[in-house]
N, C-alpha and C positions, 0 to 999 in steps of 0.2 A: 497695550503691551501684548506681545505674542505669547502663546502658550504652546508647550511641547508635550507630546503624548508618548507615553511608554506603555508597554503591554506585558503583564505577567502572563506568560504563555501557557496557561492551563485552562480549565473550563470556564467557570464563571469569573468575570473580571470586574474590578472596581477601578475608579480613577479619582485621584485626589489632586486638586489644582495647586499649581505653583506658577512662577512667572520667570521672565527674562530669556534672552537668547543663549543658545549654546552651539558649539561647533565641533565637539569631540567626534572622532572617527570611531568605527566599530572596534578598533583594537586598543583604544585608550580608555582609561577610567572615565566614567560619566558621573557628573554631579547630579544625582537624582533630585536634589532639592530644586533644580532648575527645570524640572519636567512635570507635566501632568502624567500620572502613572496608572496604567491598568494593573490591578493586582488580583490574583486568584482567590476565589471564595471557597473552593472545595478541591478535592484531590484528583479531579478528572484531568486528563492530559490531552494534548493535541496531536502530536505526531513526531516521527523522525525515523531515520533509516534503521536505527537499532531497536529491534523488537524482541522482547524476551518472553518465552513461553513457560509459564509457571504450571507445571504438571498438566499441560494441555487445557488449562482452564482460563488463563488470563494472558491477553496480548497487551503488553505495556509499551507504548511508544515513548521516545525520548527526543529532545532537541539537541542540536549542535550549533557551533558558533556561526556558520555562514547561512543558517536558516533566515528566511525573510517573510514578513507578513505584509498584506496590502489592505488599505481601506478603500472601499467602494464609495467614493464621494458622490459621483453622478454616473450617468450612463457612459460617458466618455472620459471620466476622470478617475484614475486609480492612483493612490498615494502609497508609496512603499516605505517600509520602516528603514531608518537610517542607521540602526545599530541595535545591539542587545547587550546583555550583561553576562554572556556565556564566555568563560575563559577558553583560551586557545587549547584545542585538543580535548576539551571536556565534552561529556555526553550527559545531559541533565534532564530531569523530569519537569522542572519548572524554570522559566526564564522570563526576562523582561525585554520587550521590544520597544524602541523609541521612534517617534514620528516627528516630522516637522511641526511647526507651530500653527495654531489658529483653527482648530476643528471643534465645533461646539453643537453639532446637530443632536437632536433627541436620539437618533439611532444611526449606526453605521454598519454596513456589511463589512466583515473582516474575513479575508480568505488567504489561504496558503496554496501556492502554486507549484510546489516542488523545488527543484534546484534553483538557486538564486540567479542563474543565467537567464531565467524567464523574466525579462526586465520590462515587458509591456504591462505587467500587472493585470492581465486580462485572460490570456488563453492558456489552456493546458491540453497537451496531446497525449492521449493514451496510445502508446506506440506499439506497432506490430512487431518490433524487434526489441526484446527485453533480456539481453545477455546478462548472465549472472556469474561473477568471478569465483565466489566462494560459497560453499554449501552452508545452508542454514543462516544466511546473512542477506539482508535486503537493502544494502547500501544503494543498489541500482534503482530502486523503485522511485526515488526522487527525480530521476532522469526520465522516467517512462510513464508518468501519469499520476503519481501520488498527489492528492490535493484534499483540502478541507475548507469548509465554509461555516461561518456563524454570523449572527446578528447581535451587535452590541446595543443594549438599551440603557438609556440614562435612568438612573435610580431616582424616582420622584421624591423619595424621603431624604435625599442627601445631595446637595449641589455638587456637580462635578463627578458623580459616581455612575459608572456603566457596568452592566452585567452582560456577559456573552458566553455562549457555549458553542463549541465547534463540533461539526460532524464530518467525518470522512465521506467523500462522495463516491469513490469507486467501490467495487467488490474486489476482494483479494483471495487468491488461492495459495495454499501451502501444499505442494505436491510432494508426497513421500513415497518414492519407489523402493522396492525390495525385490529379491529374486529367490523363490523357493526351489528353483530348478537347478539341481546340482550339475547338470550336463553343460550349463553355460555360465553359472554363477562365478566360479573361481577366476579372478582377474578381470571381470566385466567392468566396462567403463561407459557410463551414460554420456553421450555427446550432445544430444539435442532433444528438446521437447517442443512439439508443435501442438497448437490447440486450434481447432476449427469449430465454428458456431453457425447455427441457423439464423442468428441475429447479429447485429453490430456489437462488437466487443472492443473496437478501437475507434479513434477519431479525434478531431480537434474541437474543443469546446470553450465557449466564453463562460467561465465558471460563475462570475458574479451575476451575470444576466440570466443564465439559463441552466446552471448546474451541468449535469451530464445528460440533458435531454437531447436525444438523438434527432429530434425534429428540428433543432436549431444548429446541428453540428455540421462540420465539413469533413472530407477525407475519411468517411466511415469505412470500416473494414471488418471482416469476419474471421480474421486469422491472426494468431500470435505465435511467434517463434522465439525460443529462449536457447541460445547457445550457452554452454556450461564450461566453467573452469578457466583458469588463467591460460591464455594462449589456446583456448578451446580444447584444453586437455581432457575435459570432462570430469564427472564425479563418479567415484566407485559405486557399483551396485553389487558388491560381493556380500551383501548382508541378507540373511535369510528371514529377517523380520525388520519392522520399521526401525530406522536409525536416523533421526532428523539431523543430528550433527554431522553425519557422513554425507548426506546427499539431498537434504530438503531444498525445494525450489519455490521461490516466491513469484507470483504473477499478479499484475494489476490489470483489471478489465472493467468495461462498462457493466454496471449491474443490470439485472433483469432475469427473465425466465429464458434460459438457454439450453439447447440440446448440444452438448459439447462432444467432440471427438478428440481423443488424445492420441498422439503419435509419439512414440519413443524410439530414438535411434541410438544404438549402443554397439560396442564391440566386445568380443570375448576371445581369449586365446584358444578356447575350445571349439570355435567355429569360424571358418574363413569368412571374410567380408563383413559388411555392415549389417547388423540385425535391425530390422524395422518392425515394430509391433504397433498395432492400431486398434483402437476400441472406441465405440460410441456408447455413451451412457444416457439414461433417460433425462428428459427435461427436468430442470431444477431451478428454483428461484434463488439466484445469487444476489443477496440483498446488499445495499450500500452499507458501508461501515462494518462489514463482517469479514472474518478470515475463515474460509472453508477449507477443511482438510480433504485432500484427494489422495487416496491410498491406491497404489498400483503395484501388483505383483507381476513382474516381468518374467514370464515363463514361455516355453515353446507352445503352450496351449492358450496363450493370451487371447487369441481371437476366437477360441472355441465358445459355443453357446451352451454346451452341456458336457457333463462328464461322460466318460465311456461307460456304457451299460455292461456290467459284468454278467457272467453266466447266471441264469436264474433271475436276472433283474428285469425291469420293464421300463418303458418310457415314462410311466407315471411316477416312478421312484427316482428317476435320474435328476440330479440336482444341478442347478445353474452354476456355471463357472464364475467364481467371485474374483475375477482378475483385477477389476478396478471398481472403486466405489466412492461415493461421497460419504465421508465418515461423519462429519459434523461441521457446523459453522458456529463461530463465536463472535460476539460483539467485541469491538476494540474498546473495552471499558464503557460500552454504551455510547451516549452522546457526549461530544467534547465541546 
């Protein structure tokens, strides 16, 4: 008899054996009694485009209906899930994913490759172009490199039971621009963010074989560009302090120690033409499975190294201009 596999798409997963063939599609109800099912053992999550920030402390990913997972059966064999239990239009923290019949190995690599249009079950491209339509929304990351990997282990104490935890492989940035400069702030619109690195931050990767190891990647690049807003209308930057709902930007990149240069292009009714501000920050370890907040104060002195020394002051007392900084990084609920 054939056995079918389903996956509770959270962190640690179990599976309970059943039998018989099924042919339901992803949009029809599935008789779970006909499947072997992976079920979550704890509250860890795996991923999705909707990420909620709870007081800057917790980034919580969710699943949606067209998400898909892959089993790494062998070096050249990847098996994709054939459906899940997520209702149309729903965004959920837990889900079950179903696979074809006949998989009984002691372990399986299980990976998520982003948007389901990635049908080879193998490659993920962290893209140099990461256009974002809406502020503080990361629907786009599934198209530009979001991915995760975990190993499913059969539980020796119970036949047909597997445990698995996923970990996101990229590093993620949440860029939060604001403008304390009254001379340009009113009506300002941020059109584009560009990021340059001294190391590779984009490329094409065989996730199941090598993760995001740049030694095995192709099409490596050191540049990411994010156009902003529907129709490239941009995001407002008329905020004098951080306002994530107004203009937060999400970026996916290859993890590692990078010296990043940020370039912001925006317009203001107070100044003719396109305003371009550029700043390099010190090397920083952008770790896998973390979201790092990058705070940027877009002012006319953005490129300055030091504050103006007032009468009676000295070079020793001049303070550095804090126009851009790495504020913090947060694990996405640790390992998944």
